[in-house]
C-alpha positions in Angstrom: 151.7 125.9 165.3 154.9 124.1 166.0 158.2 125.7 165.5 160.6 123.8 163.2 164.4 124.2 163.4 166.1 126.4 160.5 168.2 124.0 158.4 170.5 124.7 155.5 172.2 122.2 153.3 175.4 123.3 155.1 174.1 121.2 158.1 174.1 118.3 155.8 176.7 115.4 156.5 180.0 115.6 155.2 179.3 114.1 151.8 177.1 117.2 151.7 179.9 119.8 152.3 180.4 123.3 150.7 183.1 121.6 148.7 180.9 119.2 147.0 178.1 122.1 146.2 180.8 123.8 144.2 181.2 120.4 142.2 179.6 119.6 138.8 176.1 119.0 139.0 176.2 115.2 137.9 178.3 114.8 141.1 176.8 110.9 142.0 176.2 112.4 145.4 173.8 114.5 144.1 171.1 112.4 142.2 169.3 114.6 139.4 165.9 115.7 140.6 163.0 116.4 138.1 160.5 118.8 139.1 157.2 118.7 137.4 155.5 122.1 137.4 152.0 121.9 135.8 150.1 124.7 134.6 147.2 126.2 132.9 146.1 129.6 132.7 148.0 130.6 135.9 150.2 133.6 134.9 149.5 135.5 138.2 150.6 132.6 140.1 153.6 130.7 137.6 156.1 133.1 138.2 156.2 132.8 142.1 155.9 129.1 141.7 159.0 128.6 139.2 160.9 131.0 141.1 160.8 129.1 144.3 162.1 125.9 142.4 165.0 128.0 140.7 165.8 129.3 144.4 166.2 125.7 145.7 169.5 125.2 147.4 170.1 121.7 145.4 172.5 121.8 142.6 171.1 118.9 140.2 167.7 120.1 138.8 165.6 119.5 135.9 162.3 121.7 135.7 159.6 120.2 133.4 157.0 122.9 132.8 154.1 121.0 131.6 151.4 123.5 130.0 147.7 122.1 129.3 147.2 124.8 126.6 147.1 128.2 128.3 145.1 130.8 126.8 146.7 133.6 128.7 150.3 134.4 128.9 151.5 131.3 131.2 153.2 129.4 128.3 155.0 132.6 127.1 156.3 133.6 130.5 157.5 130.0 131.0 158.9 130.0 127.5 161.3 133.3 128.6 162.4 131.3 132.0 163.3 128.4 129.4 165.6 130.6 127.1 167.5 132.3 130.3 167.7 128.5 132.2 169.1 125.5 130.2 167.8 123.1 133.0 163.9 124.3 131.9 162.1 122.2 129.5 158.9 123.5 128.3 156.0 121.0 126.9 152.7 122.0 125.6 150.0 119.3 125.5 148.6 119.4 121.9 145.1 119.2 123.2 143.7 120.1 126.8 143.9 116.9 128.7 143.0 118.0 132.4 145.1 117.7 135.5 146.0 114.3 135.3 146.7 114.2 131.7 148.9 117.2 132.2 151.1 115.5 135.0 151.5 112.4 132.7 152.9 114.6 130.0 155.4 116.1 132.5 156.3 112.7 133.9 157.1 111.7 130.1 159.7 114.1 129.4 161.4 113.7 133.3 164.7 112.1 133.1 165.7 112.6 136.8 166.5 109.5 139.2 164.0 111.2 141.7 160.8 113.3 140.7 158.4 115.9 142.6 155.3 117.3 141.5 154.1 120.7 142.0 151.0 122.9 141.0 151.4 126.2 139.6 150.2 127.8 142.8 152.1 126.0 145.1 155.7 127.0 146.3 158.6 124.9 147.8 160.4 126.2 150.8 164.3 126.8 149.6 165.6 123.9 151.5 162.6 121.5 150.4 164.5 119.2 147.8 168.1 119.2 149.6 166.3 118.0 152.8 164.1 115.5 151.2 167.0 114.2 149.1 169.4 114.2 152.3 166.6 111.9 154.2 166.8 109.6 150.8 170.4 109.0 150.8 170.9 109.2 154.9 169.0 106.0 154.8 171.3 104.4 151.6 168.1 104.7 149.2 166.1 102.4 151.5 163.2 104.7 151.4 161.7 105.1 147.6 159.2 107.8 148.7 159.9 110.8 150.8 156.7 112.7 151.9 156.9 116.0 153.8 154.3 118.2 155.1 153.1 121.8 154.0 152.0 125.0 155.3 148.5 126.4 154.4 148.2 129.8 153.0 145.1 130.3 154.7 145.5 129.7 158.3 149.4 128.7 158.6 148.8 125.2 160.1 150.2 122.1 158.6 148.1 120.5 156.0 149.2 117.2 156.3 147.3 115.4 159.3 148.0 111.8 161.1 151.5 112.1 161.9 153.5 114.0 164.5 157.1 112.8 164.4 159.7 112.0 161.4 159.5 108.5 160.8 159.0 105.3 158.3 155.4 105.2 157.0 154.2 101.4 156.8 152.4 100.6 153.3 149.3 99.2 155.9 149.0 102.8 157.3 148.9 104.2 153.8 146.1 101.6 153.0 144.0 102.6 156.3 144.1 106.2 155.4 145.9 107.2 158.1 147.6 110.1 156.1 144.8 112.9 155.2 145.6 116.2 153.4 148.2 117.8 151.6 151.8 116.1 151.6 154.6 116.8 149.2 156.4 113.8 147.9 159.6 112.8 146.3 159.9 109.8 144.7 161.9 107.4 142.5 161.2 107.6 138.7 162.3 103.8 138.4 158.7 103.0 140.6 156.6 104.7 137.9 157.5 102.5 135.1 154.7 102.7 132.5 152.1 103.8 135.2 150.5 107.1 135.0 147.5 108.7 136.2 144.2 107.8 135.4 143.1 110.6 133.0 139.2 108.9 133.1 138.8 110.4 136.7 138.4 114.0 137.0 138.6 114.0 140.7 141.1 112.5 143.2 143.1 110.4 140.8 146.5 111.1 142.7 145.8 108.9 145.5 145.3 105.9 143.2 149.1 106.0 142.0 150.5 106.6 145.3 149.0 103.5 146.6 150.3 101.5 143.9 153.8 103.1 144.7 153.8 102.6 148.5 152.8 98.9 147.7 156.4 98.7 146.2 158.6 100.7 148.5 158.8 101.9 151.8 158.3 105.6 152.8 159.7 108.2 155.0 158.2 111.2 156.3 159.8 114.5 157.3 157.7 116.3 160.1 158.5 119.7 158.8 156.5 121.8 156.1 158.6 122.0 153.0 156.0 123.3 150.6 153.6 126.4 151.0 150.1 125.0 150.1 148.0 127.8 148.6 144.3 128.1 149.4 142.7 130.9 147.2 139.7 132.2 145.6 139.8 130.3 142.3 140.2 126.8 144.4 137.4 127.8 146.7 135.1 128.4 143.8 135.8 125.1 142.3 135.0 123.4 145.7 131.3 124.5 145.0 131.3 122.4 141.6 130.1 119.3 143.8 129.8 116.3 141.0 129.0 113.0 143.2 128.7 110.9 140.3 132.3 112.0 139.1 133.7 111.8 142.3 132.3 108.4 143.2 134.3 106.6 140.2 137.3 107.6 142.0 135.9 105.9 145.3 134.9 103.0 143.1 138.6 102.6 141.8 140.0 103.2 145.2 137.9 100.3 146.7 138.9 97.7 144.1 142.7 98.6 144.6 144.1 96.4 147.0 140.7 95.1 148.2 142.0 91.9 149.8 144.7 93.5 151.8 142.3 96.0 153.2 140.1 93.5 154.0 142.9 92.0 156.0 144.4 95.0 157.6 141.8 97.9 157.6 138.5 96.7 157.0 136.5 99.7 159.1 138.7 102.2 156.3 137.4 99.6 153.4 133.9 99.6 154.8 133.8 103.6 155.1 134.9 103.8 151.8 132.0 101.6 150.5 129.5 104.0 152.8 131.1 107.1 151.4 130.4 105.9 147.6 126.8 104.9 148.9 126.3 108.7 149.6 127.8 109.9 146.5 125.3 107.7 144.6 122.4 109.0 146.7 123.5 112.5 145.9 123.7 111.4 142.2 120.1 110.1 142.3 121.2 106.8 141.8 119.2 105.1 144.9 119.9 101.3 143.5 123.9 101.4 143.4 123.7 103.5 146.7 121.6 100.6 148.4 124.3 98.0 147.1 127.0 99.9 148.6 125.5 100.4 151.9 125.3 96.4 151.9 128.7 95.9 151.0 129.9 98.5 153.8 128.1 96.8 156.7 129.0 93.3 155.4 132.7 94.2 155.6 132.4 95.9 159.0 129.4 97.4 161.1 129.7 101.2 161.1 127.5 103.9 161.9 127.9 106.1 158.6 126.5 103.3 156.5 123.5 103.4 158.9 123.3 107.1 158.4 123.4 106.9 154.6 120.9 104.1 154.6 118.8 106.8 156.4 119.4 109.3 153.5 117.9 107.1 150.9 114.5 108.6 152.1 115.7 112.1 152.1 115.2 114.6 149.6 118.5 115.0 147.7 118.8 119.0 148.7 118.7 117.4 152.7 121.9 115.3 151.9 125.4 116.2 153.4 127.9 117.2 151.1 131.5 115.6 151.5 134.3 117.9 152.3 136.6 117.9 148.7 139.9 118.5 148.3 140.2 122.4 147.9 142.2 122.2 144.8 141.5 123.0 141.3 140.9 119.7 139.1 140.3 120.9 135.5 
């Protein structure tokens, strides 16, 4: 694993000096950051997660805890934190809305110039927000999206793949699927507008919204881990709940989104998305749609994966390979 230089907010440029740290939180040099902490029945992880936000060395934070109707003590614990911290707001869904709806609920209450989404089983490193805001301001707000890597809890390696240095990330790279794995993202609230996560998609809905945001504004990547990405028994168990016909809905949306741009800049990736959708249809028992997706994939760009999926049309479902799905609980 790479060794990363320790960083303190005191190392920031002069405008981030200790003098400014002692000034009022609404100092314009410190744009307000809203951290949306989404939770559901996670009393055993929640405290660590919210403490990691409270421990940030950045002075202008708002914390929105969005609870999806927890049946354990999570909501009570969150409410106790809110009583002791005026910058914490706890909101609760009237009905269980799933991971996408829970994020949307938190976003609706956020008032910061910048937003960061955090799941209730992950942790932010102490300097996470200060370093991401520093990058945002160092380039005069040129980049509306700042991303950084994460440390995996199971092996200690970086969870985000495809990048090996801090640099600008082009929209074409995002379209082509060059970024793979888990990252932590800070982004401008104004980019959202009225957009929200698609609550009809149970799996993988986050990537679709990120694509739309990346289309609007350039992105900068910080090549160091700023979040602890937890892999645990519950998330591993969830990965066994393999529902191909639910997963393929996300792929269909992904294929349609920026179809012309992908056809121009990264046809090989677009063809791979179609071939993957074909495999999911086959696993779900829909051979007709699987065959159509295979033809679409090959028409876009000849690829070995589509031919492999074609062979799968003649195999029993029990012999079909399963896709590696993200090890993250999506209710």
